[in-house]
N, CA, C and O atoms as a GROMACS GRO file, in nm:
protein
  488
    1MET      N    1 -16.835  -6.293  -4.936
    1MET     CA    2 -16.877  -6.158  -4.908
    1MET      C    3 -16.886  -6.140  -4.757
    1MET      O    4 -16.942  -6.224  -4.687
    2ALA      N    5 -16.832  -6.032  -4.707
    2ALA     CA    6 -16.832  -6.005  -4.564
    2ALA      C    7 -16.971  -5.963  -4.517
    2ALA      O    8 -17.050  -5.910  -4.595
    3ARG      N    9 -16.999  -5.988  -4.390
    3ARG     CA   10 -17.126  -5.942  -4.333
    3ARG      C   11 -17.112  -5.796  -4.298
    3ARG      O   12 -17.008  -5.753  -4.249
    4TRP      N   13 -17.216  -5.719  -4.324
    4TRP     CA   14 -17.214  -5.578  -4.294
    4TRP      C   15 -17.268  -5.551  -4.156
    4TRP      O   16 -17.340  -5.634  -4.099
    5ARG      N   17 -17.234  -5.437  -4.102
    5ARG     CA   18 -17.286  -5.391  -3.974
    5ARG      C   19 -17.367  -5.265  -3.998
    5ARG      O   20 -17.354  -5.200  -4.102
    6ASP      N   21 -17.452  -5.231  -3.900
    6ASP     CA   22 -17.528  -5.108  -3.910
    6ASP      C   23 -17.433  -4.990  -3.927
    6ASP      O   24 -17.328  -4.985  -3.865
    7GLY      N   25 -17.471  -4.898  -4.011
    7GLY     CA   26 -17.388  -4.780  -4.031
    7GLY      C   27 -17.410  -4.717  -4.166
    7GLY      O   28 -17.515  -4.734  -4.228
    8ARG      N   29 -17.311  -4.644  -4.210
    8ARG     CA   30 -17.319  -4.572  -4.337
    8ARG      C   31 -17.213  -4.623  -4.433
    8ARG      O   32 -17.113  -4.682  -4.393
    9GLY      N   33 -17.238  -4.598  -4.558
    9GLY     CA   34 -17.145  -4.637  -4.662
    9GLY      C   35 -17.185  -4.571  -4.792
    9GLY      O   36 -17.252  -4.469  -4.794
   10ARG      N   37 -17.142  -4.632  -4.901
   10ARG     CA   38 -17.177  -4.581  -5.035
   10ARG      C   39 -17.225  -4.697  -5.120
   10ARG      O   40 -17.170  -4.807  -5.116
   11LEU      N   41 -17.329  -4.670  -5.196
   11LEU     CA   42 -17.379  -4.765  -5.293
   11LEU      C   43 -17.323  -4.725  -5.428
   11LEU      O   44 -17.337  -4.610  -5.471
   12VAL      N   45 -17.258  -4.818  -5.496
   12VAL     CA   46 -17.202  -4.792  -5.628
   12VAL      C   47 -17.288  -4.866  -5.730
   12VAL      O   48 -17.297  -4.989  -5.728
   13VAL      N   49 -17.350  -4.790  -5.819
   13VAL     CA   50 -17.432  -4.847  -5.926
   13VAL      C   51 -17.344  -4.851  -6.050
   13VAL      O   52 -17.306  -4.748  -6.105
   14HIS      N   53 -17.312  -4.972  -6.093
   14HIS     CA   54 -17.224  -4.989  -6.208
   14HIS      C   55 -17.301  -4.965  -6.336
   14HIS      O   56 -17.404  -5.028  -6.360
   15GLY      N   57 -17.252  -4.873  -6.418
   15GLY     CA   58 -17.319  -4.838  -6.542
   15GLY      C   59 -17.325  -4.954  -6.638
   15GLY      O   60 -17.234  -5.036  -6.645
   16SER      N   61 -17.434  -4.961  -6.712
   16SER     CA   62 -17.446  -5.069  -6.810
   16SER      C   63 -17.359  -5.038  -6.932
   16SER      O   64 -17.342  -4.921  -6.968
   17GLY      N   65 -17.306  -5.141  -6.993
   17GLY     CA   66 -17.222  -5.124  -7.111
   17GLY      C   67 -17.088  -5.060  -7.082
   17GLY      O   68 -17.029  -4.999  -7.171
   18GLY      N   69 -17.040  -5.072  -6.959
   18GLY     CA   70 -16.910  -5.016  -6.925
   18GLY      C   71 -16.912  -4.867  -6.899
   18GLY      O   72 -16.807  -4.804  -6.895
   19GLY      N   73 -17.032  -4.810  -6.881
   19GLY     CA   74 -17.044  -4.667  -6.853
   19GLY      C   75 -16.992  -4.634  -6.714
   19GLY      O   76 -16.957  -4.724  -6.638
   20PRO      N   77 -16.988  -4.506  -6.682
   20PRO     CA   78 -16.936  -4.465  -6.551
   20PRO      C   79 -17.028  -4.512  -6.438
   20PRO      O   80 -17.150  -4.521  -6.454
   21ALA      N   81 -16.968  -4.540  -6.324
   21ALA     CA   82 -17.042  -4.582  -6.206
   21ALA      C   83 -17.095  -4.459  -6.131
   21ALA      O   84 -17.032  -4.353  -6.131
   22LEU      N   85 -17.210  -4.475  -6.070
   22LEU     CA   86 -17.272  -4.369  -5.993
   22LEU      C   87 -17.263  -4.406  -5.846
   22LEU      O   88 -17.290  -4.521  -5.809
   23THR      N   89 -17.227  -4.311  -5.760
   23THR     CA   90 -17.216  -4.335  -5.616
   23THR      C   91 -17.328  -4.263  -5.544
   23THR      O   92 -17.355  -4.146  -5.569
   24VAL      N   93 -17.394  -4.336  -5.452
   24VAL     CA   94 -17.509  -4.285  -5.378
   24VAL      C   95 -17.484  -4.306  -5.229
   24VAL      O   96 -17.434  -4.412  -5.190
   25PRO      N   97 -17.518  -4.207  -5.143
   25PRO     CA   98 -17.506  -4.229  -4.998
   25PRO      C   99 -17.595  -4.346  -4.955
   25PRO      O  100 -17.705  -4.364  -5.007
   26LEU      N  101 -17.546  -4.426  -4.861
   26LEU     CA  102 -17.616  -4.548  -4.821
   26LEU      C  103 -17.617  -4.563  -4.670
   26LEU      O  104 -17.517  -4.538  -4.603
   27GLU      N  105 -17.731  -4.604  -4.617
   27GLU     CA  106 -17.742  -4.647  -4.477
   27GLU      C  107 -17.757  -4.798  -4.480
   27GLU      O  108 -17.828  -4.852  -4.565
   28ILE      N  109 -17.688  -4.866  -4.389
   28ILE     CA  110 -17.694  -5.012  -4.383
   28ILE      C  111 -17.769  -5.052  -4.257
   28ILE      O  112 -17.734  -5.010  -4.147
   29ALA      N  113 -17.872  -5.135  -4.274
   29ALA     CA  114 -17.950  -5.189  -4.163
   29ALA      C  115 -17.929  -5.339  -4.160
   29ALA      O  116 -17.993  -5.413  -4.235
   30ALA      N  117 -17.838  -5.384  -4.074
   30ALA     CA  118 -17.802  -5.525  -4.069
   30ALA      C  119 -17.853  -5.595  -3.943
   30ALA      O  120 -17.864  -5.717  -3.941
   31SER      N  121 -17.884  -5.520  -3.839
   31SER     CA  122 -17.933  -5.582  -3.716
   31SER      C  123 -18.086  -5.592  -3.721
   31SER      O  124 -18.151  -5.519  -3.797
   32TYR      N  125 -18.140  -5.680  -3.642
   32TYR     CA  126 -18.286  -5.699  -3.640
   32TYR      C  127 -18.358  -5.568  -3.609
   32TYR      O  128 -18.457  -5.534  -3.674
   33ARG      N  129 -18.309  -5.496  -3.512
   33ARG     CA  130 -18.374  -5.371  -3.470
   33ARG      C  131 -18.376  -5.267  -3.582
   33ARG      O  132 -18.480  -5.206  -3.607
   34THR      N  133 -18.265  -5.246  -3.649
   34THR     CA  134 -18.261  -5.144  -3.755
   34THR      C  135 -18.337  -5.189  -3.880
   34THR      O  136 -18.393  -5.106  -3.952
   35ARG      N  137 -18.338  -5.319  -3.907
   35ARG     CA  138 -18.416  -5.369  -4.021
   35ARG      C  139 -18.565  -5.350  -3.998
   35ARG      O  140 -18.637  -5.311  -4.089
   36THR      N  141 -18.612  -5.377  -3.875
   36THR     CA  142 -18.755  -5.362  -3.850
   36THR      C  143 -18.797  -5.216  -3.849
   36THR      O  144 -18.911  -5.184  -3.884
   37ARG      N  145 -18.708  -5.127  -3.811
   37ARG     CA  146 -18.740  -4.984  -3.815
   37ARG      C  147 -18.739  -4.931  -3.958
   37ARG      O  148 -18.830  -4.858  -3.998
   38GLY      N  149 -18.637  -4.969  -4.035
   38GLY     CA  150 -18.630  -4.928  -4.175
   38GLY      C  151 -18.651  -4.780  -4.196
   38GLY      O  152 -18.584  -4.698  -4.134
   39LEU      N  153 -18.746  -4.745  -4.283
   39LEU     CA  154 -18.777  -4.605  -4.313
   39LEU      C  155 -18.900  -4.554  -4.239
   39LEU      O  156 -18.951  -4.446  -4.270
   40LEU      N  157 -18.949  -4.631  -4.142
   40LEU     CA  158 -19.068  -4.590  -4.069
   40LEU      C  159 -19.048  -4.456  -4.000
   40LEU      O  160 -18.945  -4.433  -3.936
   41GLY      N  161 -19.146  -4.369  -4.013
   41GLY     CA  162 -19.142  -4.240  -3.945
   41GLY      C  163 -19.061  -4.133  -4.016
   41GLY      O  164 -19.050  -4.022  -3.965
   42ARG      N  165 -19.006  -4.162  -4.131
   42ARG     CA  166 -18.926  -4.064  -4.204
   42ARG      C  167 -19.010  -3.999  -4.313
   42ARG      O  168 -19.098  -4.060  -4.372
   43ASP      N  169 -18.978  -3.872  -4.339
   43ASP     CA  170 -19.043  -3.800  -4.448
   43ASP      C  171 -18.957  -3.801  -4.574
   43ASP      O  172 -19.006  -3.771  -4.683
   44ALA      N  173 -18.831  -3.834  -4.559
   44ALA     CA  174 -18.738  -3.835  -4.673
   44ALA      C  175 -18.616  -3.918  -4.634
   44ALA      O  176 -18.592  -3.947  -4.517
   45ILE      N  177 -18.538  -3.954  -4.736
   45ILE     CA  178 -18.411  -4.023  -4.712
   45ILE      C  179 -18.310  -3.968  -4.812
   45ILE      O  180 -18.340  -3.948  -4.930
   46ASP      N  181 -18.190  -3.944  -4.762
   46ASP     CA  182 -18.081  -3.897  -4.848
   46ASP      C  183 -18.007  -4.020  -4.898
   46ASP      O  184 -17.928  -4.078  -4.825
   47GLY      N  185 -18.032  -4.060  -5.021
   47GLY     CA  186 -17.967  -4.178  -5.076
   47GLY      C  187 -18.056  -4.300  -5.064
   47GLY      O  188 -18.173  -4.296  -5.102
   48ALA      N  189 -18.000  -4.409  -5.011
   48ALA     CA  190 -18.072  -4.536  -5.006
   48ALA      C  191 -18.049  -4.606  -4.871
   48ALA      O  192 -17.958  -4.570  -4.796
   49LEU      N  193 -18.133  -4.705  -4.844
   49LEU     CA  194 -18.122  -4.788  -4.725
   49LEU      C  195 -18.111  -4.932  -4.770
   49LEU      O  196 -18.195  -4.980  -4.847
   50LEU      N  197 -18.008  -5.004  -4.722
   50LEU     CA  198 -17.988  -5.145  -4.753
   50LEU      C  199 -18.030  -5.228  -4.633
   50LEU      O  200 -17.974  -5.214  -4.525
   51LEU      N  201 -18.130  -5.316  -4.654
   51LEU     CA  202 -18.172  -5.409  -4.550
   51LEU      C  203 -18.108  -5.543  -4.581
   51LEU      O  204 -18.127  -5.600  -4.688
   52THR      N  205 -18.031  -5.594  -4.486
   52THR     CA  206 -17.960  -5.719  -4.509
   52THR      C  207 -17.953  -5.802  -4.383
   52THR      O  208 -17.916  -5.747  -4.279
   53PRO      N  209 -17.984  -5.927  -4.382
   53PRO     CA  210 -18.049  -6.001  -4.489
   53PRO      C  211 -18.198  -5.971  -4.489
   53PRO      O  212 -18.258  -5.948  -4.384
   54ALA      N  213 -18.258  -5.971  -4.606
   54ALA     CA  214 -18.402  -5.947  -4.622
   54ALA      C  215 -18.445  -5.994  -4.760
   54ALA      O  216 -18.368  -5.990  -4.855
   55ASN      N  217 -18.571  -6.038  -4.768
   55ASN     CA  218 -18.623  -6.076  -4.899
   55ASN      C  219 -18.763  -6.021  -4.924
   55ASN      O  220 -18.824  -6.050  -5.027
   56SER      N  221 -18.814  -5.940  -4.830
   56SER     CA  222 -18.943  -5.874  -4.851
   56SER      C  223 -18.952  -5.752  -4.760
   56SER      O  224 -18.876  -5.740  -4.663
   57VAL      N  225 -19.045  -5.663  -4.791
   57VAL     CA  226 -19.066  -5.542  -4.712
   57VAL      C  227 -19.215  -5.512  -4.706
   57VAL      O  228 -19.296  -5.569  -4.779
   58HIS      N  229 -19.249  -5.420  -4.616
   58HIS     CA  230 -19.385  -5.367  -4.612
   58HIS      C  231 -19.375  -5.216  -4.597
   58HIS      O  232 -19.270  -5.162  -4.559
   59THR      N  233 -19.485  -5.147  -4.626
   59THR     CA  234 -19.484  -5.001  -4.613
   59THR      C  235 -19.592  -4.953  -4.518
   59THR      O  236 -19.638  -4.839  -4.527
   60PHE      N  237 -19.632  -5.039  -4.426
   60PHE     CA  238 -19.729  -4.997  -4.325
   60PHE      C  239 -19.667  -4.890  -4.236
   60PHE      O  240 -19.550  -4.901  -4.198
   61ARG      N  241 -19.744  -4.787  -4.205
   61ARG     CA  242 -19.703  -4.673  -4.122
   61ARG      C  243 -19.594  -4.587  -4.187
   61ARG      O  244 -19.533  -4.504  -4.119
   62MET      N  245 -19.569  -4.604  -4.315
   62MET     CA  246 -19.475  -4.516  -4.385
   62MET      C  247 -19.549  -4.392  -4.434
   62MET      O  248 -19.670  -4.395  -4.456
   63ARG      N  249 -19.476  -4.286  -4.450
   63ARG     CA  250 -19.533  -4.158  -4.491
   63ARG      C  251 -19.516  -4.129  -4.640
   63ARG      O  252 -19.588  -4.047  -4.696
   64ILE      N  253 -19.421  -4.197  -4.702
   64ILE     CA  254 -19.388  -4.166  -4.842
   64ILE      C  255 -19.386  -4.295  -4.924
   64ILE      O  256 -19.359  -4.402  -4.870
   65PRO      N  257 -19.414  -4.285  -5.054
   65PRO     CA  258 -19.394  -4.403  -5.140
   65PRO      C  259 -19.244  -4.427  -5.160
   65PRO      O  260 -19.165  -4.333  -5.159
   66ILE      N  261 -19.208  -4.552  -5.179
   66ILE     CA  262 -19.066  -4.586  -5.193
   66ILE      C  263 -19.042  -4.677  -5.313
   66ILE      O  264 -19.132  -4.747  -5.359
   67ASP      N  265 -18.920  -4.673  -5.363
   67ASP     CA  266 -18.872  -4.770  -5.461
   67ASP      C  267 -18.804  -4.881  -5.383
   67ASP      O  268 -18.730  -4.854  -5.289
   68VAL      N  269 -18.830  -5.005  -5.422
   68VAL     CA  270 -18.771  -5.122  -5.357
   68VAL      C  271 -18.700  -5.204  -5.464
   68VAL      O  272 -18.761  -5.244  -5.563
   69ALA      N  273 -18.571  -5.229  -5.443
   69ALA     CA  274 -18.495  -5.315  -5.534
   69ALA      C  275 -18.455  -5.439  -5.457
   69ALA      O  276 -18.399  -5.432  -5.348
   70TYR      N  277 -18.484  -5.554  -5.516
   70TYR     CA  278 -18.447  -5.681  -5.456
   70TYR      C  279 -18.315  -5.725  -5.517
   70TYR      O  280 -18.300  -5.726  -5.639
   71LEU      N  281 -18.218  -5.763  -5.431
   71LEU     CA  282 -18.084  -5.800  -5.476
   71LEU      C  283 -18.056  -5.945  -5.443
   71LEU      O  284 -18.095  -5.994  -5.337
   72ASP      N  285 -17.988  -6.015  -5.533
   72ASP     CA  286 -17.949  -6.153  -5.504
   72ASP      C  287 -17.818  -6.153  -5.426
   72ASP      O  288 -17.768  -6.048  -5.388
   73ARG      N  289 -17.764  -6.270  -5.404
   73ARG     CA  290 -17.642  -6.280  -5.322
   73ARG      C  291 -17.520  -6.219  -5.388
   73ARG      O  292 -17.420  -6.192  -5.320
   74HIS      N  293 -17.524  -6.196  -5.520
   74HIS     CA  294 -17.414  -6.132  -5.591
   74HIS      C  295 -17.436  -5.982  -5.609
   74HIS      O  296 -17.362  -5.917  -5.683
   75LEU      N  297 -17.538  -5.928  -5.543
   75LEU     CA  298 -17.577  -5.786  -5.549
   75LEU      C  299 -17.620  -5.745  -5.690
   75LEU      O  300 -17.595  -5.633  -5.734
   76THR      N  301 -17.685  -5.835  -5.759
   76THR     CA  302 -17.746  -5.806  -5.888
   76THR      C  303 -17.895  -5.783  -5.864
   76THR      O  304 -17.960  -5.860  -5.793
   77VAL      N  305 -17.948  -5.678  -5.922
   77VAL     CA  306 -18.090  -5.644  -5.903
   77VAL      C  307 -18.176  -5.746  -5.977
   77VAL      O  308 -18.157  -5.768  -6.096
   78THR      N  309 -18.270  -5.807  -5.904
   78THR     CA  310 -18.361  -5.903  -5.966
   78THR      C  311 -18.496  -5.840  -5.999
   78THR      O  312 -18.562  -5.882  -6.094
   79ALA      N  313 -18.537  -5.738  -5.923
   79ALA     CA  314 -18.665  -5.671  -5.949
   79ALA      C  315 -18.665  -5.536  -5.880
   79ALA      O  316 -18.599  -5.518  -5.777
   80VAL      N  317 -18.740  -5.442  -5.937
   80VAL     CA  318 -18.759  -5.310  -5.875
   80VAL      C  319 -18.908  -5.281  -5.876
   80VAL      O  320 -18.974  -5.298  -5.978
   81ARG      N  321 -18.960  -5.238  -5.763
   81ARG     CA  322 -19.101  -5.204  -5.749
   81ARG      C  323 -19.115  -5.071  -5.677
   81ARG      O  324 -19.033  -5.037  -5.592
   82THR      N  325 -19.219  -4.997  -5.711
   82THR     CA  326 -19.255  -4.877  -5.637
   82THR      C  327 -19.374  -4.914  -5.550
   82THR      O  328 -19.474  -4.966  -5.599
   83MET      N  329 -19.362  -4.886  -5.420
   83MET     CA  330 -19.467  -4.923  -5.326
   83MET      C  331 -19.523  -4.800  -5.256
   83MET      O  332 -19.448  -4.718  -5.204
   84ARG      N  333 -19.654  -4.789  -5.256
   84ARG     CA  334 -19.721  -4.683  -5.183
   84ARG      C  335 -19.731  -4.722  -5.036
   84ARG      O  336 -19.718  -4.840  -5.004
   85PRO      N  337 -19.754  -4.625  -4.946
   85PRO     CA  338 -19.772  -4.659  -4.804
   85PRO      C  339 -19.889  -4.756  -4.785
   85PRO      O  340 -19.989  -4.749  -4.856
   86GLY      N  341 -19.875  -4.845  -4.688
   86GLY     CA  342 -19.980  -4.939  -4.653
   86GLY      C  343 -19.982  -5.066  -4.737
   86GLY      O  344 -20.086  -5.132  -4.745
   87ARG      N  345 -19.870  -5.101  -4.799
   87ARG     CA  346 -19.864  -5.219  -4.885
   87ARG      C  347 -19.772  -5.325  -4.824
   87ARG      O  348 -19.684  -5.296  -4.743
   88LEU      N  349 -19.794  -5.449  -4.866
   88LEU     CA  350 -19.711  -5.561  -4.824
   88LEU      C  351 -19.649  -5.622  -4.949
   88LEU      O  352 -19.720  -5.667  -5.039
   89GLY      N  353 -19.516  -5.624  -4.953
   89GLY     CA  354 -19.446  -5.683  -5.067
   89GLY      C  355 -19.431  -5.833  -5.050
   89GLY      O  356 -19.403  -5.880  -4.940
   90LEU      N  357 -19.450  -5.907  -5.157
   90LEU     CA  358 -19.433  -6.052  -5.150
   90LEU      C  359 -19.286  -6.088  -5.138
   90LEU      O  360 -19.201  -6.021  -5.197
   91PRO      N  361 -19.254  -6.194  -5.064
   91PRO     CA  362 -19.113  -6.237  -5.054
   91PRO      C  363 -19.060  -6.281  -5.190
   91PRO      O  364 -19.132  -6.343  -5.269
   92ARG      N  365 -18.935  -6.250  -5.216
   92ARG     CA  366 -18.866  -6.293  -5.338
   92ARG      C  367 -18.770  -6.404  -5.296
   92ARG      O  368 -18.682  -6.383  -5.214
   93LEU      N  369 -18.788  -6.520  -5.353
   93LEU     CA  370 -18.711  -6.637  -5.309
   93LEU      C  371 -18.561  -6.623  -5.326
   93LEU      O  372 -18.486  -6.664  -5.238
   94ARG      N  373 -18.514  -6.567  -5.436
   94ARG     CA  374 -18.369  -6.554  -5.460
   94ARG      C  375 -18.311  -6.427  -5.398
   94ARG      O  376 -18.190  -6.406  -5.405
   95SER      N  377 -18.392  -6.345  -5.339
   95SER     CA  378 -18.345  -6.219  -5.284
   95SER      C  379 -18.274  -6.240  -5.151
   95SER      O  380 -18.322  -6.314  -5.065
   96ARG      N  381 -18.161  -6.173  -5.135
   96ARG     CA  382 -18.086  -6.179  -5.008
   96ARG      C  383 -18.077  -6.043  -4.940
   96ARG      O  384 -18.053  -6.034  -4.820
   97HIS      N  385 -18.097  -5.936  -5.020
   97HIS     CA  386 -18.088  -5.800  -4.968
   97HIS      C  387 -18.197  -5.717  -5.035
   97HIS      O  388 -18.241  -5.747  -5.146
   98VAL      N  389 -18.240  -5.612  -4.965
   98VAL     CA  390 -18.341  -5.521  -5.020
   98VAL      C  391 -18.287  -5.379  -5.010
   98VAL      O  392 -18.236  -5.338  -4.905
   99LEU      N  393 -18.299  -5.306  -5.117
   99LEU     CA  394 -18.255  -5.168  -5.124
   99LEU      C  395 -18.378  -5.079  -5.133
   99LEU      O  396 -18.463  -5.101  -5.219
  100GLU      N  397 -18.389  -4.978  -5.046
  100GLU     CA  398 -18.503  -4.888  -5.045
  100GLU      C  399 -18.456  -4.745  -5.069
  100GLU      O  400 -18.349  -4.705  -5.023
  101ALA      N  401 -18.537  -4.669  -5.141
  101ALA     CA  402 -18.509  -4.527  -5.168
  101ALA      C  403 -18.642  -4.458  -5.195
  101ALA      O  404 -18.745  -4.524  -5.210
  102GLU      N  405 -18.640  -4.325  -5.200
  102GLU     CA  406 -18.761  -4.251  -5.232
  102GLU      C  407 -18.810  -4.290  -5.371
  102GLU      O  408 -18.731  -4.322  -5.459
  103ALA      N  409 -18.941  -4.286  -5.389
  103ALA     CA  410 -19.000  -4.324  -5.517
  103ALA      C  411 -18.941  -4.241  -5.630
  103ALA      O  412 -18.933  -4.118  -5.620
  104GLY      N  413 -18.901  -4.307  -5.736
  104GLY     CA  414 -18.845  -4.241  -5.854
  104GLY      C  415 -18.694  -4.230  -5.853
  104GLY      O  416 -18.634  -4.203  -5.957
  105ALA      N  417 -18.631  -4.249  -5.738
  105ALA     CA  418 -18.485  -4.232  -5.728
  105ALA      C  419 -18.410  -4.339  -5.805
  105ALA      O  420 -18.310  -4.309  -5.871
  106MET      N  421 -18.456  -4.461  -5.798
  106MET     CA  422 -18.380  -4.570  -5.862
  106MET      C  423 -18.378  -4.559  -6.013
  106MET      O  424 -18.278  -4.592  -6.076
  107ALA      N  425 -18.486  -4.512  -6.071
  107ALA     CA  426 -18.487  -4.492  -6.216
  107ALA      C  427 -18.383  -4.387  -6.254
  107ALA      O  428 -18.316  -4.400  -6.356
  108GLY      N  429 -18.369  -4.283  -6.173
  108GLY     CA  430 -18.269  -4.180  -6.198
  108GLY      C  431 -18.127  -4.229  -6.183
  108GLY      O  432 -18.035  -4.178  -6.247
  109TRP      N  433 -18.108  -4.329  -6.098
  109TRP     CA  434 -17.975  -4.386  -6.076
  109TRP      C  435 -17.941  -4.494  -6.179
  109TRP      O  436 -17.827  -4.538  -6.188
  110GLY      N  437 -18.040  -4.538  -6.254
  110GLY     CA  438 -18.018  -4.646  -6.350
  110GLY      C  439 -18.027  -4.784  -6.288
  110GLY      O  440 -17.973  -4.880  -6.343
  111VAL      N  441 -18.094  -4.795  -6.173
  111VAL     CA  442 -18.109  -4.924  -6.107
  111VAL      C  443 -18.230  -4.995  -6.166
  111VAL      O  444 -18.342  -4.943  -6.161
  112GLY      N  445 -18.208  -5.112  -6.222
  112GLY     CA  446 -18.314  -5.193  -6.281
  112GLY      C  447 -18.271  -5.338  -6.283
  112GLY      O  448 -18.158  -5.369  -6.247
  113PRO      N  449 -18.360  -5.428  -6.322
  113PRO     CA  450 -18.325  -5.570  -6.326
  113PRO      C  451 -18.200  -5.595  -6.410
  113PRO      O  452 -18.186  -5.545  -6.521
  114GLY      N  453 -18.110  -5.675  -6.353
  114GLY     CA  454 -17.985  -5.709  -6.421
  114GLY      C  455 -17.869  -5.618  -6.390
  114GLY      O  456 -17.755  -5.651  -6.424
  115VAL      N  457 -17.893  -5.503  -6.328
  115VAL     CA  458 -17.786  -5.409  -6.294
  115VAL      C  459 -17.714  -5.460  -6.170
  115VAL      O  460 -17.777  -5.508  -6.076
  116ARG      N  461 -17.583  -5.448  -6.169
  116ARG     CA  462 -17.503  -5.490  -6.055
  116ARG      C  463 -17.465  -5.368  -5.972
  116ARG      O  464 -17.429  -5.263  -6.027
  117VAL      N  465 -17.474  -5.382  -5.842
  117VAL     CA  466 -17.434  -5.275  -5.750
  117VAL      C  467 -17.328  -5.330  -5.656
  117VAL      O  468 -17.310  -5.452  -5.646
  118SER      N  469 -17.258  -5.241  -5.588
  118SER     CA  470 -17.164  -5.283  -5.485
  118SER      C  471 -17.176  -5.186  -5.368
  118SER      O  472 -17.227  -5.075  -5.382
  119VAL      N  473 -17.128  -5.231  -5.253
  119VAL     CA  474 -17.136  -5.152  -5.130
  119VAL      C  475 -16.996  -5.125  -5.081
  119VAL      O  476 -16.915  -5.217  -5.067
  120GLU      N  477 -16.968  -4.998  -5.054
  120GLU     CA  478 -16.838  -4.959  -4.998
  120GLU      C  479 -16.862  -4.906  -4.858
  120GLU      O  480 -16.944  -4.817  -4.838
  121VAL      N  481 -16.790  -4.961  -4.762
  121VAL     CA  482 -16.801  -4.914  -4.623
  121VAL      C  483 -16.664  -4.865  -4.580
  121VAL      O  484 -16.561  -4.919  -4.620
  122PRO      N  485 -16.664  -4.760  -4.497
  122PRO     CA  486 -16.533  -4.706  -4.452
  122PRO      C  487 -16.461  -4.802  -4.357
  122PRO      O  488 -16.351  -4.771  -4.311
   0.00000   0.00000   0.00000
């Protein structure tokens, strides 16, 4: 798998049971600076934010609750949590990437444990 750079792309959520795939706008945070900034100071996000490499997150100084999906090295979701502002997420040992979105968005996209996603960059 290639290393990603900071920028934009698309997150493809592969439907379970061979269903249609869903495409979501994606921001990629691959550098130390963009990973540490994450969603801090934002009131909303259009789509999702991929932190890579990462295995944990926090929501200190965030304004909104977020959904957090932990992804393994094959981009399979291992866990999804909703975190309120001011929380510290425990590190996930098998996690290599973290996907963040507004609270409730991932359930609408069908993102849950065992679901495979992919990243498309221009």
